[in-house]
C-alpha positions in Angstrom: 72.2 100.5 66.6 69.4 98.0 66.7 66.2 97.6 64.8 64.2 96.4 67.8 61.0 98.1 68.7 59.7 98.2 72.2 56.5 99.1 73.8 56.3 102.6 75.4 57.0 102.4 79.1 55.5 104.5 81.9 57.7 107.2 83.3 58.9 106.5 86.8 57.8 109.2 89.3 61.3 110.3 90.4 62.4 110.6 86.7 59.2 112.5 85.8 59.9 115.1 88.4 63.5 115.5 87.2 62.9 117.1 83.8 59.8 115.3 82.5 59.3 112.9 79.7 62.4 114.2 77.9 64.7 112.7 80.5 63.0 109.3 80.4 63.4 109.4 76.6 67.1 110.2 76.9 67.6 107.2 79.2 65.7 105.0 76.7 67.9 106.3 73.9 71.1 105.6 75.9 69.9 102.1 76.7 69.1 101.4 73.0 72.6 102.7 72.0 74.2 100.3 74.5 72.7 97.4 72.6 75.1 98.0 69.7 77.4 95.1 69.2 80.8 95.5 70.8 83.7 93.5 69.5 85.5 93.1 72.8 85.1 93.6 76.5 87.2 96.8 76.3 84.8 98.2 73.7 81.8 97.3 75.8 83.4 99.2 78.7 83.9 102.2 76.5 80.3 102.1 75.3 79.1 101.9 79.0 81.2 104.8 80.0 80.1 107.0 77.1 76.5 106.1 77.8 76.9 107.2 81.4 78.5 110.5 80.3 75.7 111.1 77.8 73.1 110.4 80.4 74.8 112.6 82.9 75.2 115.5 80.4 71.5 115.3 79.6 70.3 115.9 83.2 69.1 119.4 83.9 71.1 121.7 86.2 68.6 121.8 89.1 67.8 118.1 89.0 68.1 115.9 92.1 71.0 113.7 90.9 70.4 110.9 93.5 66.8 110.6 92.6 67.5 110.5 88.9 70.3 107.9 89.4 68.0 105.7 91.5 65.2 106.0 88.9 67.7 105.0 86.2 68.9 102.0 88.2 65.2 101.0 88.6 64.7 101.3 84.9 67.9 99.3 84.1 66.8 96.5 86.4 63.9 95.8 84.0 66.0 96.0 80.9 65.4 93.0 78.6 68.9 92.9 77.2 71.7 92.8 79.8 75.2 93.0 78.5 78.7 94.1 79.4 78.1 97.7 78.4 74.9 97.8 80.5 76.8 96.3 83.4 79.4 99.1 83.1 76.7 101.7 83.0 74.9 100.2 86.1 78.2 100.0 88.0 79.0 103.7 87.3 75.5 104.7 88.4 75.9 102.6 91.6 79.4 104.0 92.3 78.2 107.6 91.8 75.6 107.0 94.6 78.2 105.6 97.0 79.2 107.7 100.0 81.7 109.2 100.5 81.9 110.6 97.0 85.0 109.6 95.0 86.1 110.3 91.4 84.8 107.9 88.8 87.1 106.4 86.2 85.7 108.0 83.1 87.9 108.0 80.0 87.1 108.9 76.4 88.0 106.0 74.1 91.4 106.2 72.5 91.0 107.1 68.8 91.5 104.2 66.5 90.2 102.8 63.2 87.5 100.3 63.6 87.3 99.0 60.0 84.9 101.5 58.5 82.6 100.5 55.7 84.4 97.2 55.0 84.0 96.0 58.6 80.3 96.9 58.7 79.7 95.0 55.4 81.5 92.0 56.8 79.5 92.0 60.0 76.2 91.7 58.0 
């Protein structure tokens, strides 16, 4: 996670009509989580895919997906911290809006030890 604080942002109109402020806050939370340090490009890809799945799972059932995805892409365009995880998230959003629809390559990360407490201490 990160210790950065950011100013509150206005809720884009399409996002506001798709579940209210809670959906905008979920997108902000997903963007903050993607700022976590990734050790490798593969880990950054995993974080981007997990963020997309988290964002997708938080959308309400009756929501206009295309409008929510376009609003998320608009919000990401103003993100101050671009990175490989954010690029993966952006690519998945863009691919989900492409026509004709096609399956996205979404995989859960393979379970592995990442160092635990010792690795976190060494990273500080």
